[in-house]
C-alpha positions, 0 to 999 in steps of 0.5 A: 656477786653472790652472798657467798664466801669460801675460806679454805674448805669451808663455804658460807652462803645465804640462799632463798628458796620458793615453796610453790604449794597448791592443794596439798602439793609442792612443785619440786625439781627432779635432778637425778634421784633427788628432788629440790626446791626452786631457789639459789644464792642471795646476791650482795645488796639483795634481800632474800625476798627479792632473791626468791622472786629473781630465782623463780623468774630465772629458773621457771620464767614466771613471776611470783608473789611472796606470801609468807616466810615459812622457814629460816634454816641453818644448813650445814653439810659436806659435799665434794670435799667442802664443808658448807654452812648456809643460812636459808630463807624458804618462802611460800610463793604464789605464781603469777602465771602458768607454772611450767613443768621444767626448770632451766639453769645453766643451759640444763633443763630439769623436769618439775613435778607436783608432789603430794605432801604425804608422799614427801617421806617417800622421796629423796628431797633436799632439804629433807626437813620439808618431809615433816615440817611442810605438811605440819607448818602452822603458819608461823616462821620456824627455825630449823637447824640441819646438820650433815645433809648434802 
């Protein structure tokens, strides 16, 4: 069971995402015109670090080693008539195998692309804070508050 609850039209959840980074690029999943990180909901009784390892295994089929917690994000947005408030943990991870160029989730397959940090400003990436924060990350955990992003 995911660490998520819904009250009326408000959804509260905890998520963990993988930042697969190499040589000034990040691996992103392309869904339509948007780019997204690998990740998903933390399960009840699971740590966020365990969740990110599980999510990468489920979506890319490879194991990863977590190296750093880079960002803790309070992400508030509206989508499909619902108001979301997610607490998110964004981890830098190292792949322990060759990284596939497609992500599989719920019987759907999506292409993955390595995007250069300096090109992030030119794409629709979610979460959008990565456009500016990832290229300038200092090695210290950053707390980000996102409002009204879908």
